[in-house]
C-alpha positions as CSV (number, residue, x, y, z in Angstrom):
1,N,-17.7,-16.5,6.6
2,L,-18.2,-20.3,6.4
3,N,-20.8,-20.2,3.7
4,S,-18.6,-17.9,1.6
5,Y,-15.6,-20.2,2.1
6,L,-17.6,-23.2,0.9
7,E,-19.1,-21.3,-2.0
8,Y,-15.6,-20.2,-3.1
9,Y,-14.2,-23.6,-2.6
10,K,-16.7,-25.2,-5.0
11,E,-15.2,-23.2,-7.9
12,N,-11.6,-23.3,-6.6
13,S,-11.2,-26.8,-5.0
14,K,-7.6,-27.1,-6.1
15,K,-6.5,-24.1,-4.1
16,E,-5.1,-24.4,-0.6
17,L,-7.7,-23.9,2.2
18,K,-5.5,-21.2,3.7
19,Y,-5.6,-19.3,0.4
20,I,-9.4,-19.6,0.2
21,V,-9.8,-18.3,3.7
22,A,-7.6,-15.3,3.0
23,I,-9.3,-14.5,-0.3
24,V,-12.8,-14.5,1.3
25,N,-11.6,-12.6,4.4
26,V,-10.2,-9.7,2.4
27,K,-13.3,-9.7,0.0
28,A,-11.2,-10.7,-3.0
29,N,-13.9,-13.2,-3.9
30,Y,-15.8,-10.1,-5.2
31,E,-14.9,-8.2,-8.3
32,H,-12.8,-5.1,-7.6
33,Y,-15.0,-2.1,-6.7
34,D,-18.1,-4.3,-6.5
35,T,-20.9,-2.2,-5.0
36,D,-21.9,-5.3,-2.9
37,A,-18.5,-5.3,-1.2
38,I,-17.3,-1.7,-0.9
39,V,-17.6,0.1,2.3
40,K,-16.4,3.5,3.6
41,A,-13.0,3.2,5.2
42,D,-12.9,3.4,9.0
43,T,-10.8,6.5,9.6
44,S,-11.0,6.0,13.3
45,K,-8.3,3.4,12.9
46,N,-5.8,6.2,12.3
47,N,-2.4,4.6,11.2
48,L,-4.2,1.2,10.8
49,L,-6.7,2.7,8.3
50,L,-7.4,0.3,5.5
51,V,-7.9,1.6,2.0
52,N,-8.1,-0.8,-1.0
53,K,-10.4,-1.7,-3.8
54,Y,-13.2,-2.5,-1.3
55,N,-12.6,0.3,1.3
56,Y,-12.8,3.9,0.2
57,L,-12.2,7.5,1.3
58,D,-14.6,10.3,0.3
59,E,-13.2,13.2,-1.7
60,T,-13.1,15.5,1.4
61,Y,-10.8,13.3,3.4
62,V,-7.4,14.9,4.3
63,P,-5.1,13.3,6.9
64,N,-4.2,15.2,10.0
65,E,-0.9,17.0,10.5
66,L,0.2,16.9,6.9
67,T,3.7,18.3,6.5
68,N,6.2,18.9,3.7
69,I,9.0,16.3,3.3
70,P,12.3,18.2,3.2
71,L,14.4,17.9,0.0
72,T,17.0,15.9,2.0
73,Y,14.6,13.0,2.0
74,A,12.4,13.5,-1.1
75,F,12.0,15.0,-4.5
76,D,10.1,18.3,-4.6
77,D,6.4,18.7,-3.6
78,N,6.0,15.7,-1.4
79,Q,3.9,15.6,1.8
80,T,3.1,13.1,4.5
81,T,2.0,13.1,8.2
82,K,4.4,14.3,10.9
83,E,4.5,10.8,12.4
84,V,5.3,9.1,9.1
85,L,8.0,11.7,8.4
86,S,9.6,11.2,11.8
87,A,9.7,7.4,11.2
88,F,11.0,7.8,7.7
89,K,13.8,10.1,8.9
90,N,14.9,7.4,11.4
91,M,14.8,4.8,8.6
92,W,16.7,7.1,6.3
93,S,19.4,7.7,8.9
94,A,19.9,4.0,9.5
95,A,20.2,3.3,5.8
96,K,22.6,6.2,5.4
97,K,24.9,4.6,7.9
98,Q,25.2,1.7,5.5
99,D,26.0,4.2,2.7
100,L,22.5,3.8,1.2
101,T,20.1,6.6,0.2
102,L,16.4,6.4,0.3
103,I,14.4,8.9,-1.6
104,V,10.6,9.5,-1.4
105,N,9.4,9.8,-5.0
106,S,5.7,10.1,-4.3
107,S,3.6,10.4,-1.2
108,Y,0.3,12.1,-0.3
109,R,-2.1,12.7,-3.1
110,D,-5.5,14.2,-2.6
111,Y,-8.7,12.8,-4.2
112,K,-8.5,15.2,-7.2
113,S,-4.9,14.3,-7.9
114,Q,-5.6,10.6,-7.9
115,E,-8.5,11.1,-10.2
116,E,-6.2,12.9,-12.6
117,V,-3.8,10.0,-12.5
118,W,-6.4,7.4,-13.1
119,N,-8.1,9.4,-15.9
120,Y,-4.7,9.8,-17.7
121,Y,-4.3,6.0,-17.9
122,D,-8.0,5.6,-18.8
123,D,-7.6,8.0,-21.7
124,L,-4.4,6.3,-22.7
125,R,-5.6,2.7,-22.9
126,G,-9.0,2.3,-21.4
127,E,-10.6,1.4,-18.0
128,E,-9.2,-2.1,-17.7
129,Y,-5.6,-0.8,-18.2
130,A,-6.2,2.1,-15.8
131,D,-7.4,-0.2,-13.1
132,S,-4.4,-2.5,-13.5
133,I,-2.0,0.3,-12.9
134,A,-3.6,2.8,-10.7
135,A,-6.3,3.1,-8.0
136,R,-9.5,4.9,-8.6
137,A,-9.9,8.2,-6.8
138,G,-10.9,7.5,-3.1
139,Y,-9.4,4.0,-3.2
140,S,-5.7,5.0,-3.2
141,E,-3.5,4.5,-0.1
142,H,-1.7,7.7,-1.1
143,Q,-4.8,9.7,0.0
144,T,-4.2,8.4,3.6
145,G,-0.9,10.2,3.9
146,L,0.6,6.9,5.2
147,A,2.0,5.6,1.9
148,L,5.5,6.4,0.5
149,D,6.9,5.5,-2.9
150,I,10.6,5.0,-2.2
151,I,13.4,4.8,-4.8
152,T,17.1,5.8,-4.8
153,Y,19.6,7.6,-7.0
154,G,20.1,6.0,-10.4
155,A,17.0,3.8,-10.1
156,N,13.3,4.0,-10.9
157,K,10.2,2.0,-10.2
158,N,11.1,-0.6,-12.8
159,N,14.5,-1.5,-11.4
160,F,14.4,-0.5,-7.7
161,E,14.2,-4.1,-6.5
162,E,17.7,-4.7,-8.0
163,T,19.2,-2.1,-5.7
164,D,21.0,-2.5,-2.4
165,E,18.5,0.0,-0.9
166,F,15.6,-2.4,-1.7
167,K,17.4,-5.3,-0.2
168,W,18.0,-3.3,3.0
169,L,14.4,-2.3,3.2
170,E,13.3,-5.9,2.8
171,K,15.1,-6.8,6.0
172,N,14.7,-3.6,7.9
173,A,11.6,-1.5,7.0
174,H,9.4,-3.1,9.7
175,K,11.9,-1.9,12.4
176,Y,10.7,1.6,11.6
177,G,7.0,0.9,11.2
178,F,6.9,0.4,7.4
179,I,5.8,-2.6,5.3
180,L,6.1,-3.5,1.6
181,R,2.4,-3.0,0.9
182,Y,2.1,-5.0,-2.4
183,P,4.5,-7.9,-2.2
184,K,5.3,-10.4,-5.0
185,G,3.0,-13.4,-5.1
186,K,0.2,-11.7,-3.2
187,E,-1.5,-10.0,-6.1
188,D,-4.8,-11.9,-5.7
189,I,-5.0,-10.8,-2.1
190,T,-4.0,-7.1,-2.5
191,G,-5.6,-6.5,-5.8
192,Y,-2.4,-4.9,-7.1
193,A,0.7,-6.0,-9.0
194,Y,3.9,-6.3,-7.1
195,E,5.4,-2.9,-6.3
196,S,8.9,-3.0,-4.8
197,W,8.7,0.8,-4.2
198,H,5.4,1.2,-2.3
199,Y,5.7,1.3,1.5
200,R,3.0,1.8,4.0
201,Y,3.4,3.1,7.6
202,V,1.5,1.0,10.2
203,G,3.7,1.5,13.3
204,I,6.5,-0.7,14.5
205,E,4.4,-3.3,16.4
206,T,2.1,-4.0,13.5
207,A,4.8,-3.9,10.9
208,T,6.8,-6.4,12.8
209,E,3.9,-8.8,13.2
210,I,3.1,-8.6,9.4
211,Y,6.8,-9.1,8.6
212,N,7.1,-12.2,10.9
213,K,3.8,-13.8,9.7
214,K,4.6,-13.0,6.0
215,I,1.1,-11.7,5.4
216,T,-0.3,-8.6,3.7
217,Y,-1.9,-5.7,5.4
218,D,-5.2,-6.7,4.0
219,E,-4.9,-10.1,5.8
220,Y,-3.7,-8.5,9.0
221,Y,-6.7,-6.1,9.0
222,A,-9.2,-8.9,8.4
223,F,-7.7,-11.3,11.0
224,Y,-6.8,-8.8,13.8
């Protein structure tokens, strides 16, 4: 990527070199959804599948072993894969021992459902606003079945980071294979605003490495 690093550096010479390397490696030097940068997501990666604004799933993609999340752990009408559900149950139980309650608010969404979400925001305030708040259909992690939006009683997405449950997840989610997918201060890398509630399952080994290196999944995927 040397030529791309140098080209990006010409326009961003005040940025740290580490930042420039990361931006180019995750394709964030391109506009979001740029046809020169987008590729079909490599579904052979299984739990290490990458879906973002440059890697997409087609409308027929459905994850294997989808299962309903029991109401003990989630609001109604939520699904994820069996492996993710098992990992979440373990994490839920560990949090419960600390008198903390984790609740899945949103999980798997198929292509059509994501299209409806994006179209709602587009109709509300236009394409730019819709892109700032939701993924386009095919570009959402929720279609992978590996993403969970987690909140707790008495909280919502706007104030979840103020809860003890969030503070616990910050320190412990990686021990159960989950990462905070869109962390604060990494918006240029991930392409998304900070989301304290959005967690992605990648397995314990990968989650622990991402946690220790303090990087995003986009960076991990590019580097490793």
